C-alpha positions as CSV (number, residue, x, y, z in Angstrom):
1,M,51.3,104.5,81.9
2,N,54.4,103.5,84.0
3,R,54.7,106.8,86.3
4,A,57.0,104.8,88.9
5,P,60.3,105.6,86.9
6,I,59.1,109.3,86.2
7,V,58.2,109.7,90.2
8,R,61.5,108.0,91.1
9,T,63.5,111.1,88.9
10,L,61.6,113.6,89.8
11,A,62.7,112.9,93.3
12,A,66.1,112.1,92.8
13,L,66.1,115.4,90.8
14,A,63.8,117.4,93.9
15,L,66.6,116.2,96.1
16,L,69.7,117.4,94.0
17,L,68.2,120.8,94.9
18,S,68.7,120.7,98.7
19,L,72.5,119.2,98.4
20,G,75.1,121.8,99.5
21,A,76.2,124.0,96.2
22,H,79.8,123.3,97.0
23,A,79.4,119.7,96.0
24,A,77.2,120.8,93.0
25,D,79.6,123.1,91.5
26,T,81.3,119.7,89.9
27,V,79.1,117.2,90.2
28,R,76.7,117.2,87.3
29,G,73.0,116.1,87.6
30,G,72.8,113.0,86.4
31,E,75.8,110.6,89.0
32,H,73.6,112.6,91.4
33,V,70.6,110.3,90.0
34,L,72.7,107.3,88.9
35,A,74.0,107.6,92.3
36,H,70.7,107.5,94.0
37,D,69.5,104.8,92.1
38,L,72.7,102.4,92.9
39,L,72.3,103.2,96.6
40,A,68.8,101.9,96.7
41,Q,69.5,99.4,94.1
42,M,72.2,97.6,97.4
43,I,70.0,98.5,99.8
44,G,67.2,96.8,98.4
45,T,69.0,93.5,97.9
46,D,69.5,91.8,100.9
47,T,72.8,90.4,101.4
48,T,73.2,89.0,104.7
49,S,74.8,85.6,105.4
50,E,71.3,84.7,106.7
51,H,68.8,85.1,104.0
52,G,70.7,86.6,101.3
53,S,73.1,86.6,98.6
54,T,76.1,88.3,97.1
55,T,75.9,86.6,94.0
56,G,72.7,88.5,92.9
57,L,73.8,92.4,93.9
58,A,77.0,91.7,91.5
59,E,75.4,90.1,88.9
60,Q,72.8,93.2,88.9
61,L,76.3,95.6,89.4
62,A,78.1,93.4,86.7
63,R,75.4,94.1,84.2
64,R,75.4,98.1,84.8
65,F,79.5,98.0,83.9
66,L,78.8,95.6,80.9
67,E,76.1,97.9,79.5
68,A,77.8,101.1,79.9
69,G,80.6,99.5,77.4
70,F,83.0,97.5,79.9
71,P,85.1,95.1,78.4
72,K,83.5,91.6,79.3
73,A,87.2,90.7,80.0
74,D,87.3,93.0,82.5
75,V,83.6,92.3,84.6
76,Q,83.7,88.8,86.7
77,V,81.7,87.4,89.1
78,V,83.9,85.0,90.7
79,G,83.9,82.6,93.6
80,D,83.3,79.0,94.3
81,D,80.0,79.7,96.7
82,P,77.1,79.7,94.6
83,K,75.5,82.4,97.1
84,R,78.8,84.6,98.3
85,R,80.6,85.4,95.0
86,N,82.2,88.8,94.4
87,L,82.5,91.2,91.4
88,V,85.8,92.5,89.9
89,V,85.9,95.1,87.5
90,R,89.4,97.1,85.8
91,L,88.9,100.7,84.3
92,R,92.2,100.6,82.3
93,G,94.9,103.6,82.3
94,R,97.5,104.8,80.4
95,G,100.1,102.2,82.0
96,E,102.3,105.2,84.0
97,R,101.8,103.4,87.2
98,Q,100.9,100.4,88.6
99,P,97.3,99.4,89.7
100,I,95.2,100.5,92.6
101,L,92.8,97.9,94.6
102,L,89.7,100.0,95.2
103,L,87.9,97.8,97.6
104,A,84.2,97.7,99.3
105,H,82.3,94.3,100.6
106,L,78.4,93.7,99.3
107,D,77.9,91.9,102.6
108,V,76.0,93.3,105.2
109,V,75.0,92.2,108.9
110,E,71.1,91.0,109.9
111,A,68.3,93.6,110.7
112,R,65.3,92.8,111.4
113,R,62.4,94.7,110.3
114,E,60.9,94.7,114.1
115,D,63.6,96.5,115.6
116,W,64.2,99.1,113.2
117,H,61.9,102.5,112.4
118,V,62.0,101.5,108.8
119,D,62.6,99.0,106.4
120,P,66.3,98.2,106.9
121,F,66.2,96.1,103.1
122,K,64.7,99.6,101.8
123,L,66.3,103.4,101.3
124,T,64.6,105.3,102.9
125,A,64.9,109.4,103.2
126,R,64.2,111.2,106.2
127,D,65.4,114.3,108.0
128,G,69.0,115.1,105.9
129,Y,69.7,111.2,106.2
130,Y,69.8,107.4,104.2
131,Y,68.4,105.0,106.2
132,G,69.5,101.4,105.4
133,R,71.0,98.1,106.2
134,G,74.8,98.7,104.8
135,T,74.1,102.8,104.5
136,M,77.2,103.4,106.6
137,D,78.7,100.0,106.6
138,I,79.7,99.9,103.6
139,K,77.1,100.0,100.6
140,G,77.0,103.7,100.6
141,A,80.9,104.2,99.6
142,G,80.6,101.0,97.0
143,A,77.9,102.6,95.8
144,G,79.8,105.7,95.6
145,L,83.0,103.7,93.8
146,I,81.0,102.6,91.6
147,A,79.0,106.0,90.4
148,T,82.8,106.9,90.2
149,L,84.1,104.3,87.6
150,L,81.3,104.6,85.5
151,R,81.4,108.4,85.1
152,F,85.8,107.9,84.4
153,H,84.3,105.6,81.6
154,Q,81.6,108.1,80.3
155,E,84.0,110.8,80.1
156,G,86.4,108.5,78.5
157,L,89.2,109.7,80.9
158,K,92.4,107.4,81.4
159,P,93.5,107.5,84.9
160,K,97.5,107.6,85.0
161,G,97.2,103.3,85.8
162,D,94.7,101.2,86.4
163,Y,91.9,100.9,89.0
164,I,90.6,97.2,89.9
165,L,87.2,97.4,92.2
166,A,86.3,94.2,94.0
167,L,83.2,93.9,95.4
168,T,83.8,91.2,97.7
169,A,81.5,88.5,100.0
170,G,81.9,87.2,103.7
171,E,83.6,90.4,105.4
172,E,81.0,90.2,107.9
173,D,81.2,86.4,109.0
174,G,84.1,85.0,107.1
175,V,82.4,83.0,105.5
176,S,83.6,82.6,101.6
177,N,85.4,85.5,102.6
178,G,86.2,87.3,98.8
179,V,89.2,88.6,99.8
180,Q,90.9,85.6,100.6
181,W,89.4,83.4,98.0
182,L,90.9,86.2,95.8
183,L,94.7,85.5,97.4
184,A,94.0,82.2,97.3
185,H,92.7,81.3,93.8
186,R,93.0,84.7,91.4
187,P,95.3,87.0,92.8
188,E,96.2,88.1,89.1
189,L,92.9,89.8,89.4
190,I,93.5,91.9,92.4
191,R,97.5,92.1,92.5
192,S,97.9,96.1,93.2
193,E,100.1,98.6,94.5
194,F,98.5,99.2,97.4
195,S,94.5,99.3,98.1
196,I,92.1,101.8,99.2
197,N,89.3,100.4,101.4
198,V,86.1,102.5,101.8
199,D,85.1,100.1,105.4
200,G,85.8,103.2,107.5
201,G,87.8,106.3,108.2
202,G,86.9,109.1,106.4
203,P,86.2,112.9,107.1
204,E,85.3,112.6,110.9
205,I,82.4,115.4,111.6
206,R,83.9,117.4,114.9
207,N,82.6,120.1,116.0
208,G,79.8,120.4,113.9
209,R,81.4,120.3,109.9
210,P,83.9,117.9,108.8
211,E,87.6,118.3,110.6
212,V,90.1,115.7,109.5
213,V,90.3,112.9,107.9
214,A,91.0,110.0,109.4
215,V,92.8,107.1,107.6
216,E,93.0,103.7,108.9
217,T,97.1,102.2,108.4
218,A,96.6,99.7,111.3
219,E,94.1,97.7,112.8
220,K,93.3,95.9,116.6
221,I,93.7,92.2,116.1
222,Y,89.9,90.4,115.9
223,A,89.9,87.7,118.0
224,S,86.6,86.0,119.8
225,Y,86.0,83.2,122.4
226,T,83.7,80.6,123.1
227,L,82.5,80.5,126.9
228,T,80.8,77.2,127.4
229,V,79.8,75.3,130.9
230,H,78.3,71.9,131.0
231,N,76.1,69.7,133.1
232,P,74.1,66.4,133.3
233,G,71.0,68.8,133.1
234,G,67.9,67.0,134.4
235,H,63.9,67.3,134.4
236,S,63.2,71.1,135.1
237,S,60.7,70.0,138.1
238,L,63.9,69.0,140.1
239,P,66.0,71.7,139.7
240,T,69.9,71.5,141.1
241,P,71.9,74.9,142.0
242,D,74.3,73.8,139.6
243,N,72.9,75.1,136.9
244,A,75.1,75.3,133.8
245,I,72.8,78.9,132.8
246,Y,73.5,80.4,136.0
247,R,76.9,80.0,136.7
248,L,77.5,81.3,132.8
249,A,75.7,84.1,134.0
250,N,77.6,85.2,137.0
251,G,80.8,84.8,135.3
252,L,79.6,86.5,132.7
253,V,78.9,89.6,135.0
254,R,82.4,89.4,136.7
255,L,83.5,89.6,132.8
256,S,82.2,92.8,132.8
257,A,84.0,94.1,135.2
258,L,87.4,93.8,133.7
259,K,88.8,96.7,132.0
260,F,91.8,96.1,130.2
261,P,95.0,98.3,131.1
262,L,95.0,101.6,128.5
263,H,97.9,102.5,126.9
264,T,98.9,104.2,123.3
265,N,101.0,103.7,120.2
266,A,103.1,105.4,117.4
267,T,99.4,105.7,115.3
268,T,97.2,106.6,118.1
269,R,99.5,109.6,119.9
270,G,99.8,110.8,116.1
271,Y,96.0,110.7,115.9
272,Y,95.5,112.1,118.7
273,A,98.3,115.0,118.8
274,R,96.1,115.9,115.0
275,L,93.0,116.0,117.0
276,A,94.4,118.4,119.7
277,T,94.3,121.0,117.0
278,L,90.7,121.1,116.7
279,Y,89.6,121.9,120.0
280,T,90.5,124.2,123.1
281,G,90.1,123.8,126.8
282,A,90.9,120.1,129.0
283,L,90.2,118.4,126.2
284,A,92.8,119.7,123.6
285,A,95.3,119.6,126.7
286,D,94.4,115.7,127.4
287,M,94.5,115.3,123.4
288,R,98.0,116.8,123.7
289,A,99.3,114.6,126.9
290,V,98.2,112.0,125.1
291,A,100.0,112.1,122.2
292,H,103.3,112.5,124.3
293,D,105.6,109.6,124.9
294,P,105.5,108.6,126.8
295,S,101.8,109.2,127.4
296,D,100.2,110.8,130.8
297,P,98.2,108.2,132.4
298,A,95.7,110.7,133.6
299,A,95.6,112.6,130.7
300,V,94.7,108.9,128.8
301,K,92.2,108.0,131.4
302,R,90.3,111.1,131.2
303,L,90.1,111.0,127.3
304,A,88.7,107.0,127.4
305,A,86.0,108.2,129.7
306,T,84.9,111.0,127.4
307,T,83.4,108.5,124.6
308,P,83.1,104.6,123.9
309,Y,84.7,105.7,120.2
310,N,88.0,107.1,122.5
311,D,88.0,104.4,124.9
312,A,88.0,101.5,122.4
313,H,90.8,103.6,120.7
314,L,93.1,103.5,124.4
315,R,92.8,99.8,125.3
316,T,91.6,96.0,123.8
317,T,87.9,95.7,124.4
318,C,85.5,92.4,125.0
319,V,82.3,92.2,125.0
320,P,79.9,89.5,125.0
321,T,78.2,89.1,121.4
322,L,76.0,85.6,120.8
323,L,74.5,83.7,123.9
324,A,73.4,79.7,124.0
325,G,71.9,77.1,126.0
326,G,69.5,74.4,127.1
327,D,67.7,71.9,124.6
328,A,64.0,71.7,125.9
329,E,61.8,74.2,128.1
330,N,61.3,71.4,130.6
331,A,64.9,70.5,131.0
332,L,67.8,71.7,132.6
333,P,70.3,72.7,130.4
334,Q,73.4,70.8,130.0
335,M,75.0,73.4,128.1
336,A,75.1,76.9,128.2
337,R,77.7,79.0,126.0
338,A,78.4,82.6,125.8
339,T,80.9,84.2,122.3
340,V,82.4,87.1,123.2
341,N,84.3,89.2,120.8
342,C,87.7,91.3,121.5
343,R,89.4,93.5,119.6
344,I,92.8,93.8,120.5
345,M,95.4,96.3,120.6
346,P,98.2,95.4,117.8
347,D,101.2,95.4,120.6
348,E,99.0,92.6,123.1
349,Q,99.1,89.3,122.4
350,P,95.6,87.3,121.9
351,G,97.3,84.5,124.6
352,H,97.1,87.3,127.3
353,I,93.6,88.4,126.6
354,E,92.8,84.8,127.1
355,A,94.5,83.9,130.4
356,M,93.2,87.3,131.6
357,I,89.4,86.8,130.6
358,K,89.8,83.1,132.1
359,Q,91.1,85.1,135.7
360,A,88.3,87.6,135.2
361,L,85.9,84.8,135.2
362,A,87.4,82.9,138.0
363,D,85.6,79.5,137.3
364,P,87.4,76.3,136.3
365,Q,84.1,75.3,135.1
366,I,83.6,78.1,132.3
367,E,85.8,76.4,129.4
368,V,87.0,79.2,127.5
369,A,88.1,78.4,123.7
370,P,89.2,80.9,120.9
371,V,86.7,80.5,118.2
372,A,90.1,80.9,115.1
373,P,93.6,81.6,115.0
374,A,93.4,85.8,115.4
375,P,94.3,87.1,112.1
376,T,97.3,89.8,112.4
377,S,99.2,91.8,110.0
378,P,101.9,94.6,109.6
379,P,100.7,98.3,109.6
380,S,101.2,100.1,106.2
381,P,103.6,102.3,105.9
382,I,102.2,106.2,105.8
383,N,101.8,107.0,102.0
384,Q,103.0,110.7,101.8
385,A,102.0,110.9,97.9
386,L,98.7,109.6,99.0
387,F,97.9,111.0,101.9
388,A,98.6,114.5,99.9
389,H,96.4,113.7,97.4
390,I,93.4,113.0,100.0
391,G,94.1,116.7,101.5
392,E,93.7,117.9,97.6
393,A,90.5,115.9,97.3
394,A,88.9,117.4,100.6
395,M,89.8,120.9,100.0
396,A,88.3,120.7,96.5
397,T,85.0,119.4,98.3
398,W,84.8,120.9,101.3
399,G,86.4,124.2,100.8
400,Q,88.9,124.0,103.8
401,R,92.2,122.2,104.4
402,M,91.7,119.5,107.0
403,P,94.6,117.5,108.6
404,V,95.1,114.0,107.0
405,S,95.7,111.5,110.1
406,P,97.0,107.7,110.0
407,Y,94.5,105.9,113.0
408,M,94.4,102.6,114.0
409,S,90.9,101.2,113.8
410,A,89.2,99.3,116.6
411,G,87.5,97.6,113.9
412,A,88.2,94.9,111.5
413,S,88.2,95.0,107.6
414,D,89.8,92.5,105.0
415,S,92.9,95.0,105.0
416,V,94.1,92.6,107.4
417,F,94.3,90.0,104.6
418,L,95.8,92.3,102.0
419,R,98.8,93.1,104.7
420,A,99.1,90.0,105.1
421,A,99.5,89.3,101.7
422,G,101.9,91.9,100.9
423,I,99.6,94.8,99.5
424,P,99.4,97.8,101.5
425,S,96.0,99.0,102.6
426,Y,94.6,102.2,103.7
427,V,90.7,102.7,104.9
428,F,89.0,105.7,104.3
429,N,86.1,106.4,102.5
430,G,84.4,110.6,101.6
431,I,81.1,109.8,103.7
432,A,81.6,112.2,106.3
433,Y,80.7,111.3,109.9
434,D,79.6,111.7,112.9
435,V,81.7,109.8,115.4
436,N,79.6,110.1,118.0
437,D,76.9,108.8,116.1
438,D,78.1,105.2,113.9
439,R,75.1,103.2,113.4
440,S,76.8,100.5,111.7
441,H,75.6,97.0,112.5
442,G,73.1,98.7,115.0
443,Q,69.5,99.9,114.7
444,D,67.9,102.6,112.0
445,E,71.9,102.3,110.7
446,R,72.4,106.0,108.4
447,I,74.4,108.3,106.4
448,L,73.8,112.1,105.9
449,I,72.5,112.7,102.1
450,N,74.5,115.6,101.7
451,S,77.7,113.7,103.1
452,Y,76.8,110.7,100.2
453,Y,76.5,113.2,97.4
454,Q,79.8,115.6,98.5
455,S,81.2,112.0,98.7
456,L,81.1,111.6,94.5
457,E,83.2,114.8,94.2
458,F,85.9,113.7,96.6
459,N,85.9,110.5,94.9
460,Y,86.3,111.9,91.7
461,K,89.1,114.9,92.9
462,L,91.0,112.2,94.5
463,L,90.8,109.3,91.7
464,K,91.4,111.3,88.9
465,D,94.9,112.6,89.8
466,L,96.1,110.0,91.8
């Protein structure tokens, strides 16, 4: 007898007993078991660009929808790249509004087992957290969307209009990007009034509990630059003072001292105005001063110094992320190269940032070149009806009224392509997280178990009435 399925089911049911009672009131045990199995399946499927594939996971998830009774025409695995295909699923509604796009990406960044305390490609429950590559970015929220649409279908619930679920490839490295491919080749599949992208945002845990629901309406400009030094090289037994690696390293040390100017925009001022209501004392006073137009420069400086999160929302940042150099251990390097990744404030120009990098390097022999043109797109307008629904769903889920605040993402998402194509995009999900414990792309990525299951109720309440 194969006891594994029974053991897994019992473990999942036992987990339900430890969850917050408020979430369990409206989300049935079956949804929890399904959501656990979905997340385990998604984390357990390697979708890195280095040695994985989104195609296999897209096909597995497509089978779940087909087995649940979705019409074959409404479940499509599409894309030109054999390893990087996308899943698009349509849940038919009553036709009373335009379709709404629900977006998550299936690909994840690399994670090496030797760098983690658990297996990154196996869902692990420990100390109240789910660990695994992609739990936070963004398979956790993606699994929640899948579970919600499957529940709607099972209950025979028809929303006011269609929901289009797009689970895509290439968000992390830009190779065969699924949103770009769909816009270029199959735009009819994702044509919608607006999109909800779950790749960020959501309920922020502050003071030990969810206090504000952040909805990204704008994001920084993503731009990378290569810093390259060339040299004739030679035999390693005859070193010369002009070593390409030394020259590049010295330039990077000078670059590390570069701090871009601090400033605010309308979105960040509105965000800190909302946050100020959640704090007291000097921190609240600084947030109010930052929210004022014009902002108090001294308050902006103090607030930026409190956390990396605040600093990243108040200035452009550039940081080295890749290094390469040399051809052999017994040869002087003929080339040394670093890649510097920048997240540029929306009202700053990439060309100006490149000029500041060159000035900080202070070495004309370090060649600076953009990796690709920096994508830009206009901010999405605040959708008052959507924000009101988010607030109502949050109230029903967490039992407290929370402000719903637009904010500017310090990261980057596929929403930039949607906005550029004329589809407003709002980035948030229902998984409450501690803003000072964001492990996306890092070691031991994790989400709170209780937050994951509460997000199911949030999704259901929000999407049922939208």
